[in-house]
DSSP file (Angstrom, degrees, kcal/mol; ACC not computed):
  #  RESIDUE AA STRUCTURE BP1 BP2  ACC     N-H-->O    O-->H-N    N-H-->O    O-->H-N    TCO  KAPPA ALPHA  PHI   PSI    X-CA   Y-CA   Z-CA
    1    1 A M              0   0    0      0, 0.0     2,-0.1     0, 0.0     0, 0.0   0.000 360.0 360.0 360.0 131.2  -76.7   57.9   23.1
    2    2 A P        -     0   0    0      0, 0.0     2,-0.3     0, 0.0     0, 0.0  -0.398 360.0-118.8 -70.4 144.2  -73.4   59.1   24.6
    3    3 A S        -     0   0    0     -2,-0.1     0, 0.0     1,-0.0     0, 0.0  -0.627  18.9-135.4 -84.9 141.4  -70.7   60.1   22.1
    4    4 A V        -     0   0    0     -2,-0.3     2,-0.0     1,-0.0    -1,-0.0  -0.822  25.3-117.0 -95.5 128.6  -67.5   58.1   22.1
    5    5 A P        -     0   0    0      0, 0.0     3,-0.1     0, 0.0    -1,-0.0  -0.362  32.2-107.2 -66.9 144.0  -64.4   60.3   21.9
    6    6 A A        -     0   0    0      1,-0.1     2,-0.1    -2,-0.0     0, 0.0  -0.410  43.7 -95.8 -66.9 143.4  -62.2   59.8   18.8
    7    7 A P        -     0   0    0      0, 0.0     2,-0.2     0, 0.0    -1,-0.1  -0.362  41.7-116.3 -63.0 138.9  -59.0   57.9   19.5
    8    8 A Q        -     0   0    0      1,-0.1     2,-0.2    -3,-0.1     3,-0.1  -0.503  29.1-109.0 -74.3 140.8  -56.1   60.3   20.1
    9    9 A A        -     0   0    0     -2,-0.2     2,-0.1     1,-0.1    -1,-0.1  -0.494  41.4-102.9 -68.0 138.1  -53.3   60.1   17.5
   10   10 A A        -     0   0    0     -2,-0.2     2,-0.6     1,-0.1    -1,-0.1  -0.399  33.0-126.5 -63.8 134.4  -50.2   58.6   19.1
   11   11 A T        -     0   0    0     -2,-0.1     2,-0.5    -3,-0.1    -1,-0.1  -0.742  26.3-161.5 -86.8 124.9  -47.7   61.2   19.9
   12   12 A H        -     0   0    0     -2,-0.6     3,-0.1     3,-0.0    -2,-0.0  -0.892  14.4-131.1-109.4 132.3  -44.3   60.4   18.3
   13   13 A R        -     0   0    0     -2,-0.5     2,-0.1     1,-0.1     0, 0.0  -0.543  37.6-101.0 -72.8 145.6  -41.1   61.9   19.5
   14   14 A P        -     0   0    0      0, 0.0    -1,-0.1     0, 0.0     0, 0.0  -0.425  39.7-109.2 -66.6 144.1  -39.0   63.3   16.6
   15   15 A R        -     0   0    0     -2,-0.1    62,-0.0     1,-0.1    63,-0.0  -0.565  35.2-111.6 -74.7 133.2  -36.2   61.0   15.6
   16   16 A P     >  -     0   0    0      0, 0.0     4,-1.7     0, 0.0     3,-0.4  -0.382  19.5-126.5 -63.9 142.0  -32.8   62.3   16.6
   17   17 A P  H  > S+     0   0    0      0, 0.0     4,-2.6     0, 0.0     5,-0.2   0.842 108.5  59.1 -58.9 -33.7  -30.7   63.3   13.6
   18   18 A L  H  > S+     0   0    0      1,-0.2     4,-2.4     2,-0.2     5,-0.2   0.895 103.7  50.6 -64.0 -39.2  -27.8   61.1   14.8
   19   19 A L  H  > S+     0   0    0     -3,-0.4     4,-2.0     2,-0.2    -1,-0.2   0.900 111.6  48.0 -64.9 -40.2  -30.0   58.0   14.6
   20   20 A T  H  X S+     0   0    0     -4,-1.7     4,-2.1     2,-0.2    -2,-0.2   0.904 110.5  52.0 -65.0 -41.2  -31.0   58.9   11.1
   21   21 A A  H  X S+     0   0    0     -4,-2.6     4,-2.3     2,-0.2    -2,-0.2   0.897 108.3  50.9 -63.8 -40.5  -27.4   59.5   10.1
   22   22 A I  H  X S+     0   0    0     -4,-2.4     4,-2.5     1,-0.2    -1,-0.2   0.931 110.1  49.5 -62.0 -45.0  -26.4   56.1   11.5
   23   23 A A  H  X S+     0   0    0     -4,-2.0     4,-2.2     1,-0.2    -1,-0.2   0.871 110.0  51.6 -63.1 -36.4  -29.2   54.4    9.5
   24   24 A V  H  X S+     0   0    0     -4,-2.1     4,-2.1     2,-0.2    -1,-0.2   0.917 110.2  48.0 -66.7 -42.8  -28.1   56.3    6.4
   25   25 A V  H  X S+     0   0    0     -4,-2.3     4,-2.1     2,-0.2    -2,-0.2   0.901 111.5  50.4 -65.1 -40.0  -24.4   55.1    6.8
   26   26 A V  H  X S+     0   0    0     -4,-2.5     4,-2.0     2,-0.2    -1,-0.2   0.891 108.9  52.1 -65.0 -38.1  -25.6   51.5    7.4
   27   27 A G  H  X S+     0   0    0     -4,-2.2     4,-2.1     2,-0.2    -2,-0.2   0.882 107.1  53.1 -62.7 -37.7  -27.7   51.8    4.2
   28   28 A F  H  X S+     0   0    0     -4,-2.1     4,-2.2     2,-0.2    -2,-0.2   0.891 106.5  52.7 -62.2 -40.4  -24.5   53.0    2.4
   29   29 A E  H  X S+     0   0    0     -4,-2.1     4,-2.0     2,-0.2    -2,-0.2   0.897 107.7  51.1 -62.7 -39.6  -22.7   49.9    3.7
   30   30 A A  H  X S+     0   0    0     -4,-2.0     4,-2.1     1,-0.2    -2,-0.2   0.905 109.2  50.6 -63.7 -40.8  -25.5   47.7    2.3
   31   31 A L  H  X S+     0   0    0     -4,-2.1     4,-2.4     1,-0.2    -2,-0.2   0.872 106.8  54.7 -64.8 -36.3  -25.2   49.4   -1.0
   32   32 A L  H  X S+     0   0    0     -4,-2.2     4,-2.4     2,-0.2    -1,-0.2   0.898 107.1  50.8 -63.0 -39.6  -21.4   48.8   -1.0
   33   33 A L  H  X S+     0   0    0     -4,-2.0     4,-2.2     2,-0.2    -2,-0.2   0.921 110.6  48.3 -63.1 -42.8  -22.1   45.1   -0.5
   34   34 A L  H  X S+     0   0    0     -4,-2.1     4,-2.4     2,-0.2    -2,-0.2   0.878 110.1  52.2 -65.1 -36.8  -24.5   45.1   -3.4
   35   35 A A  H  X S+     0   0    0     -4,-2.4     4,-2.3     2,-0.2    -1,-0.2   0.902 109.2  50.1 -65.3 -40.1  -21.9   46.9   -5.5
   36   36 A G  H  X S+     0   0    0     -4,-2.4     4,-2.1     2,-0.2    -2,-0.2   0.899 110.5  49.7 -63.5 -39.9  -19.3   44.3   -4.6
   37   37 A A  H  X S+     0   0    0     -4,-2.2     4,-2.3     2,-0.2    -2,-0.2   0.906 110.5  49.9 -65.2 -41.0  -21.7   41.5   -5.6
   38   38 A A  H  X S+     0   0    0     -4,-2.4     4,-2.6     1,-0.2    -2,-0.2   0.885 108.7  53.2 -64.5 -38.1  -22.4   43.3   -8.9
   39   39 A Y  H  X S+     0   0    0     -4,-2.3     4,-2.4     2,-0.2    -1,-0.2   0.907 109.6  48.4 -62.5 -42.0  -18.7   43.6   -9.5
   40   40 A L  H  X S+     0   0    0     -4,-2.1     4,-2.2     2,-0.2    -2,-0.2   0.908 111.6  49.1 -65.5 -41.3  -18.2   39.8   -8.9
   41   41 A V  H  X S+     0   0    0     -4,-2.3     4,-2.6     2,-0.2     5,-0.2   0.919 110.8  50.9 -64.2 -42.4  -21.1   39.0  -11.3
   42   42 A H  H  X S+     0   0    0     -4,-2.6     4,-3.0     1,-0.2     5,-0.4   0.927 110.8  48.6 -59.5 -45.7  -19.6   41.3  -13.9
   43   43 A G  H  X>S+     0   0    0     -4,-2.4     4,-1.7     1,-0.2     5,-0.8   0.874 111.7  49.8 -62.8 -37.3  -16.3   39.6  -13.6
   44   44 A L  H  X5S+     0   0    0     -4,-2.2     4,-0.6     3,-0.2    -2,-0.2   0.908 116.8  40.3 -67.5 -42.3  -17.9   36.1  -13.8
   45   45 A V  H  <5S+     0   0    0     -4,-2.6    -2,-0.2    -5,-0.2    -3,-0.2   0.923 125.3  33.7 -74.6 -44.5  -19.9   37.0  -16.9
   46   46 A V  H  <5S+     0   0    0     -4,-3.0    -3,-0.2    -5,-0.2    -2,-0.2   0.930 134.1  21.7 -80.1 -47.3  -17.2   39.0  -18.8
   47   47 A E  H  <5S-     0   0    0     -4,-1.7    -3,-0.2    -5,-0.4    -2,-0.1   0.631  96.4-139.0-100.0 -15.0  -14.0   37.3  -17.7
   48   48 A G     << -     0   0    0     -5,-0.8     2,-0.3    -4,-0.6    -1,-0.2  -0.162  14.8-122.4  77.6 178.1  -15.2   33.9  -16.7
   49   49 A S        -     0   0    0     -5,-0.1    -1,-0.0     1,-0.1    -5,-0.0  -0.989  12.7-136.2-158.0 151.3  -13.9   32.0  -13.7
   50   50 A R  S    S+     0   0    0     -2,-0.3     3,-0.1     1,-0.2    -1,-0.1   0.704 109.8  36.2 -80.2 -20.5  -12.3   28.7  -12.8
   51   51 A A     >  +     0   0    0      1,-0.1     4,-1.7    -3,-0.1     3,-0.4  -0.599  65.6 161.7-131.5  71.6  -14.7   28.4   -9.8
   52   52 A P  H  > S+     0   0    0      0, 0.0     4,-2.6     0, 0.0     5,-0.2   0.834  76.0  58.5 -64.6 -30.3  -18.1   29.9  -10.9
   53   53 A L  H  > S+     0   0    0      1,-0.2     4,-2.2     2,-0.2     5,-0.1   0.889 105.3  50.1 -65.4 -37.5  -19.9   28.1   -8.0
   54   54 A A  H  > S+     0   0    0     -3,-0.4     4,-2.3     2,-0.2    -1,-0.2   0.910 111.1  48.8 -65.8 -41.5  -17.6   29.9   -5.5
   55   55 A V  H  X S+     0   0    0     -4,-1.7     4,-2.4     1,-0.2    -2,-0.2   0.932 112.0  48.2 -64.3 -45.1  -18.3   33.3   -7.1
   56   56 A V  H  X S+     0   0    0     -4,-2.6     4,-2.6     1,-0.2    -1,-0.2   0.893 110.3  52.7 -62.9 -39.2  -22.0   32.6   -7.1
   57   57 A S  H  X S+     0   0    0     -4,-2.2     4,-2.3     2,-0.2    -1,-0.2   0.919 110.3  46.9 -63.0 -43.6  -21.9   31.6   -3.4
   58   58 A V  H  X S+     0   0    0     -4,-2.3     4,-2.7     2,-0.2    -2,-0.2   0.891 111.8  51.6 -65.7 -39.0  -20.1   34.7   -2.4
   59   59 A V  H  X S+     0   0    0     -4,-2.4     4,-2.5     2,-0.2     5,-0.2   0.930 110.0  48.6 -63.0 -45.2  -22.6   36.8   -4.4
   60   60 A V  H  X S+     0   0    0     -4,-2.6     4,-2.3     1,-0.2    -2,-0.2   0.915 113.1  47.8 -62.3 -42.4  -25.5   35.2   -2.7
   61   61 A L  H  X S+     0   0    0     -4,-2.3     4,-2.8     2,-0.2     5,-0.2   0.912 111.0  51.0 -64.3 -41.9  -23.9   35.7    0.7
   62   62 A A  H  X S+     0   0    0     -4,-2.7     4,-2.5     1,-0.2    -2,-0.2   0.912 111.6  47.1 -62.7 -41.9  -23.2   39.4   -0.1
   63   63 A V  H  X S+     0   0    0     -4,-2.5     4,-2.3     2,-0.2    -1,-0.2   0.900 112.7  49.9 -66.4 -39.7  -26.8   40.0   -1.2
   64   64 A A  H  X S+     0   0    0     -4,-2.3     4,-2.2    -5,-0.2    -2,-0.2   0.920 112.6  46.3 -64.9 -43.3  -28.1   38.2    1.9
   65   65 A F  H  X S+     0   0    0     -4,-2.8     4,-2.8     2,-0.2     5,-0.3   0.896 111.0  53.0 -66.1 -39.2  -25.9   40.3    4.2
   66   66 A A  H  X S+     0   0    0     -4,-2.5     4,-2.0    -5,-0.2    -2,-0.2   0.921 110.6  47.1 -61.2 -43.2  -26.8   43.5    2.4
   67   67 A A  H  X S+     0   0    0     -4,-2.3     4,-2.1     2,-0.2    -1,-0.2   0.903 112.2  51.7 -63.6 -40.3  -30.5   42.7    2.9
   68   68 A G  H  X S+     0   0    0     -4,-2.2     4,-1.9     2,-0.2    -2,-0.2   0.927 112.5  42.2 -64.4 -46.6  -29.8   41.9    6.6
   69   69 A I  H  X S+     0   0    0     -4,-2.8     4,-2.1     2,-0.2    -1,-0.2   0.826 112.4  54.6 -74.7 -27.7  -28.0   45.1    7.4
   70   70 A A  H  X S+     0   0    0     -4,-2.0     4,-2.1    -5,-0.3    -1,-0.2   0.896 108.0  50.7 -65.7 -38.5  -30.5   47.1    5.4
   71   71 A F  H  X S+     0   0    0     -4,-2.1     4,-2.0     1,-0.2    -2,-0.2   0.891 109.7  50.2 -63.5 -39.6  -33.3   45.5    7.5
   72   72 A C  H  X S+     0   0    0     -4,-1.9     4,-2.2     2,-0.2    -2,-0.2   0.875 107.1  54.2 -67.1 -36.7  -31.3   46.5   10.7
   73   73 A A  H  X S+     0   0    0     -4,-2.1     4,-1.9     2,-0.2    -2,-0.2   0.911 108.9  48.7 -62.1 -41.2  -31.0   50.1    9.4
   74   74 A R  H  X S+     0   0    0     -4,-2.1     4,-1.3     1,-0.2    -2,-0.2   0.892 108.7  54.2 -63.4 -39.3  -34.8   50.1    9.0
   75   75 A G  H  <>S+     0   0    0     -4,-2.0     5,-3.1     1,-0.2    -2,-0.2   0.884 105.5  52.9 -62.0 -38.8  -35.0   48.8   12.5
   76   76 A L  H ><5S+     0   0    0     -4,-2.2     3,-1.8     1,-0.2    -1,-0.2   0.914 105.6  53.7 -62.4 -41.6  -32.9   51.6   13.8
   77   77 A L  H 3<5S+     0   0    0     -4,-1.9    -1,-0.2     1,-0.3    -2,-0.2   0.811 110.7  47.0 -62.8 -27.9  -35.2   54.1   12.2
   78   78 A Q  T 3<5S-     0   0    0     -4,-1.3    -1,-0.3    -3,-0.1    -2,-0.2   0.332 116.5-117.8 -93.1   6.8  -38.1   52.5   14.0
   79   79 A R  T < 5 +     0   0    0     -3,-1.8     2,-0.3     1,-0.2    -3,-0.2   0.816  50.5 172.8  61.5  34.5  -36.1   52.5   17.3
   80   80 A A    > < -     0   0    0     -5,-3.1     3,-0.9     1,-0.1     4,-0.4  -0.575  31.0-146.3 -76.3 132.1  -36.1   48.7   17.5
   81   81 A T  G >  S+     0   0    0     -2,-0.3     3,-0.7     1,-0.2     4,-0.5   0.798  94.7  60.9 -69.2 -28.0  -33.9   47.4   20.3
   82   82 A W  G 3  S+     0   0    0      1,-0.2    -1,-0.2     2,-0.1     3,-0.2   0.695  89.2  72.6 -72.2 -18.2  -32.9   44.3   18.4
   83   83 A A  G <> S+     0   0    0     -3,-0.9     4,-1.1     1,-0.2    -1,-0.2   0.755  86.5  62.5 -73.2 -24.3  -31.3   46.3   15.5
   84   84 A R  H <> S+     0   0    0     -3,-0.7     4,-2.1    -4,-0.4    -1,-0.2   0.912  95.4  56.2 -71.9 -42.4  -28.2   47.4   17.5
   85   85 A S  H  > S+     0   0    0     -4,-0.5     4,-2.1    -3,-0.2     5,-0.2   0.930 108.5  44.2 -61.1 -51.0  -26.6   44.0   18.2
   86   86 A P  H  > S+     0   0    0      0, 0.0     4,-2.4     0, 0.0    -1,-0.2   0.854 113.0  53.9 -64.5 -29.7  -26.3   42.7   14.7
   87   87 A L  H  X S+     0   0    0     -4,-1.1     4,-2.3     2,-0.2    -2,-0.2   0.877 106.4  51.1 -70.9 -35.3  -25.0   46.1   13.5
   88   88 A V  H  X S+     0   0    0     -4,-2.1     4,-2.0     2,-0.2    -1,-0.2   0.932 111.6  47.9 -63.9 -44.6  -22.3   46.1   16.1
   89   89 A V  H  X S+     0   0    0     -4,-2.1     4,-2.3     1,-0.2    -2,-0.2   0.922 111.6  50.7 -61.4 -43.6  -21.2   42.6   15.0
   90   90 A W  H  X S+     0   0    0     -4,-2.4     4,-2.6     1,-0.2    -1,-0.2   0.897 107.8  52.5 -62.4 -40.5  -21.3   43.7   11.4
   91   91 A Q  H  X S+     0   0    0     -4,-2.3     4,-2.2     2,-0.2    -1,-0.2   0.899 109.2  49.6 -64.2 -39.5  -19.1   46.8   12.1
   92   92 A V  H  X S+     0   0    0     -4,-2.0     4,-2.3     2,-0.2    -1,-0.2   0.928 112.6  47.4 -63.5 -44.7  -16.5   44.6   13.8
   93   93 A L  H  X S+     0   0    0     -4,-2.3     4,-1.8     1,-0.2    -2,-0.2   0.886 111.0  51.7 -63.2 -38.7  -16.5   42.2   10.8
   94   94 A Q  H  X S+     0   0    0     -4,-2.6     4,-1.9     2,-0.2    -1,-0.2   0.891 109.8  48.5 -68.0 -38.9  -16.2   45.2    8.4
   95   95 A V  H  X S+     0   0    0     -4,-2.2     4,-2.3     2,-0.2    -2,-0.2   0.921 110.4  52.1 -64.6 -42.8  -13.2   46.6   10.3
   96   96 A A  H  < S+     0   0    0     -4,-2.3    -2,-0.2     1,-0.2    -1,-0.2   0.840 113.0  45.0 -62.8 -32.8  -11.6   43.2   10.3
   97   97 A A  H  < S+     0   0    0     -4,-1.8     4,-0.3    -5,-0.2    -1,-0.2   0.805 115.8  46.9 -78.6 -30.2  -12.1   43.0    6.6
   98   98 A G  H >X S+     0   0    0     -4,-1.9     3,-1.0     1,-0.2     4,-0.6   0.790  95.3  70.5 -85.6 -28.9  -10.9   46.5    5.9
   99   99 A L  H >X S+     0   0    0     -4,-2.3     3,-1.3     1,-0.3     4,-0.7   0.892  93.9  55.1 -60.7 -42.1   -7.7   46.6    8.0
  100  100 A P  H 3> S+     0   0    0      0, 0.0     4,-1.2     0, 0.0     3,-0.3   0.765  95.7  69.1 -63.6 -20.9   -5.6   44.3    5.8
  101  101 A A  H <4>S+     0   0    0     -3,-1.0     5,-2.1    -4,-0.3     4,-0.3   0.813  90.6  61.7 -65.9 -28.7   -6.4   46.6    2.8
  102  102 A F  H <<5S+     0   0    0     -3,-1.3     3,-0.5    -4,-0.6    -1,-0.2   0.900 113.9  33.0 -64.8 -39.8   -4.2   49.3    4.3
  103  103 A S  H  <5S+     0   0    0     -4,-0.7    -1,-0.2    -3,-0.3    -2,-0.2   0.572 110.3  68.3 -91.8  -8.6   -1.1   47.1    4.1
  104  104 A G  T  <5S-     0   0    0     -4,-1.2    -1,-0.2     2,-0.1    -2,-0.2   0.336 118.9 -95.8 -93.5   7.2   -2.2   45.3    1.0
  105  105 A G  T   5S+     0   0    0     -3,-0.5    -3,-0.2    -4,-0.3     3,-0.1   0.523 103.2  92.6  96.2   4.5   -1.8   48.2   -1.4
  106  106 A S    >>< +     0   0    0     -5,-2.1     4,-2.0    -6,-0.2     3,-0.5  -0.519  35.3 156.7-127.8  66.4   -5.4   49.5   -1.4
  107  107 A P  H 3> S+     0   0    0      0, 0.0     4,-2.5     0, 0.0     5,-0.2   0.823  74.3  60.0 -62.9 -28.7   -5.6   52.1    1.4
  108  108 A W  H 3> S+     0   0    0      2,-0.2     4,-2.2     1,-0.2     5,-0.1   0.896 105.9  48.0 -64.4 -38.6   -8.7   53.7   -0.3
  109  109 A L  H <> S+     0   0    0     -3,-0.5     4,-1.8     2,-0.2    -1,-0.2   0.905 110.7  51.2 -67.7 -40.8  -10.6   50.4    0.1
  110  110 A G  H  X S+     0   0    0     -4,-2.0     4,-3.4     1,-0.2     5,-0.3   0.912 110.8  48.5 -60.1 -42.4   -9.5   50.1    3.7
  111  111 A A  H  X S+     0   0    0     -4,-2.5     4,-1.8     1,-0.2    -2,-0.2   0.903 108.8  52.9 -65.1 -40.9  -10.7   53.7    4.4
  112  112 A V  H  < S+     0   0    0     -4,-2.2    -1,-0.2     1,-0.2    -2,-0.2   0.838 119.4  35.8 -63.6 -32.3  -14.1   53.0    2.7
  113  113 A L  H  X S+     0   0    0     -4,-1.8     4,-0.9    -5,-0.1    -2,-0.2   0.886 123.1  39.2 -86.7 -42.5  -14.6   49.9    4.9
  114  114 A V  H  X S+     0   0    0     -4,-3.4     4,-2.8    -5,-0.2     5,-0.3   0.908 107.4  57.6 -81.3 -43.1  -13.0   51.0    8.2
  115  115 A V  H  X S+     0   0    0     -4,-1.8     4,-2.3    -5,-0.3     5,-0.2   0.935 111.6  39.9 -60.8 -50.7  -14.1   54.7    8.5
  116  116 A P  H  > S+     0   0    0      0, 0.0     4,-2.8     0, 0.0     5,-0.3   0.885 115.3  54.0 -65.6 -33.7  -17.9   54.2    8.3
  117  117 A A  H  X S+     0   0    0     -4,-0.9     4,-2.6     2,-0.2    -2,-0.2   0.919 111.5  43.8 -65.8 -42.3  -17.6   51.0   10.5
  118  118 A V  H  X S+     0   0    0     -4,-2.8     4,-2.6     2,-0.2     5,-0.3   0.917 114.2  50.9 -67.3 -42.3  -15.8   52.8   13.2
  119  119 A A  H  X S+     0   0    0     -4,-2.3     4,-2.5    -5,-0.3    -2,-0.2   0.933 115.5  41.1 -61.5 -46.1  -18.1   55.8   13.0
  120  120 A V  H  X S+     0   0    0     -4,-2.8     4,-2.3     2,-0.2    -2,-0.2   0.915 113.4  54.1 -68.1 -42.4  -21.2   53.6   13.3
  121  121 A G  H  < S+     0   0    0     -4,-2.6     4,-0.4    -5,-0.3    -2,-0.2   0.908 114.3  40.6 -59.3 -42.8  -19.7   51.4   15.9
  122  122 A V  H >< S+     0   0    0     -4,-2.6     3,-1.4     1,-0.2     4,-0.3   0.928 114.1  52.7 -69.9 -45.0  -18.9   54.4   18.1
  123  123 A A  H >< S+     0   0    0     -4,-2.5     3,-1.3    -5,-0.3     6,-0.3   0.811  98.4  64.7 -64.1 -30.5  -22.2   56.2   17.4
  124  124 A L  T 3< S+     0   0    0     -4,-2.3    -1,-0.3     1,-0.3    -2,-0.2   0.741 105.7  45.7 -64.8 -20.6  -24.3   53.1   18.4
  125  125 A F  T <  S+     0   0    0     -3,-1.4    -1,-0.3    -4,-0.4    -2,-0.2   0.357  82.0 118.9-105.6   5.6  -23.0   53.4   21.9
  126  126 A L  S <> S-     0   0    0     -3,-1.3     4,-2.9    -4,-0.3     3,-0.5  -0.447  74.3-118.6 -67.4 145.4  -23.5   57.2   22.4
  127  127 A P  H  > S+     0   0    0      0, 0.0     4,-2.3     0, 0.0     5,-0.2   0.846 111.8  54.0 -56.5 -36.7  -25.9   57.9   25.2
  128  128 A S  H  > S+     0   0    0      2,-0.2     4,-1.0     1,-0.2     5,-0.1   0.889 113.3  42.4 -67.5 -36.9  -28.4   59.7   23.0
  129  129 A V  H  > S+     0   0    0     -3,-0.5     4,-2.3    -6,-0.3     3,-0.4   0.915 112.9  52.9 -73.8 -43.2  -28.6   56.7   20.6
  130  130 A S  H  X S+     0   0    0     -4,-2.9     4,-1.9     1,-0.2    -2,-0.2   0.877 107.3  52.9 -58.6 -38.0  -28.7   54.2   23.5
  131  131 A A  H  < S+     0   0    0     -4,-2.3    -1,-0.2    -5,-0.2    -2,-0.2   0.837 111.6  46.7 -67.2 -31.1  -31.6   56.1   25.0
  132  132 A E  H  < S+     0   0    0     -4,-1.0    -2,-0.2    -3,-0.4    -1,-0.2   0.878 126.6  24.8 -79.1 -38.4  -33.5   56.0   21.8
  133  133 A V  H  < S+     0   0    0     -4,-2.3    -2,-0.2    -5,-0.1   -49,-0.2   0.454 102.8  97.8-108.3  -1.7  -33.0   52.3   21.0
  134  134 A G     <        0   0    0     -4,-1.9   -53,-0.1    -5,-0.3    -3,-0.0  -0.305 360.0 360.0 -79.9 169.7  -32.4   50.9   24.5
  135  135 A R              0   0    0    -54,-0.1    -1,-0.1    -2,-0.1    -4,-0.1   0.467 360.0 360.0 -75.4 360.0  -35.0   49.3   26.6
């Protein structure tokens, strides 16, 4: 009986460090969203609120967005082509949310929101990243 050759292990290219760094920063953004949601829950429990339904709604949305961008970060690590588009949209939204903080008296908050968003937004369009996650 002829022997059947064992299947060859798929050869995987090493992931570029920049792609890993982008995914880590996006994961950090997801953690920031979860921290904001926890802060809102803490405020609701400790201080109360006149509109608890609104607070709960914002918390649910923040957790859902955090899960979504964490899923996209995982997609980037797997070189999924679909992961880039929602992350670009998220970075634009994050910059739009962070810019008013500079003139509103919380420049540190603006920096925490804008700097990673600009870095990720630019890095997603670098040729090395595009070659890895592009079609």
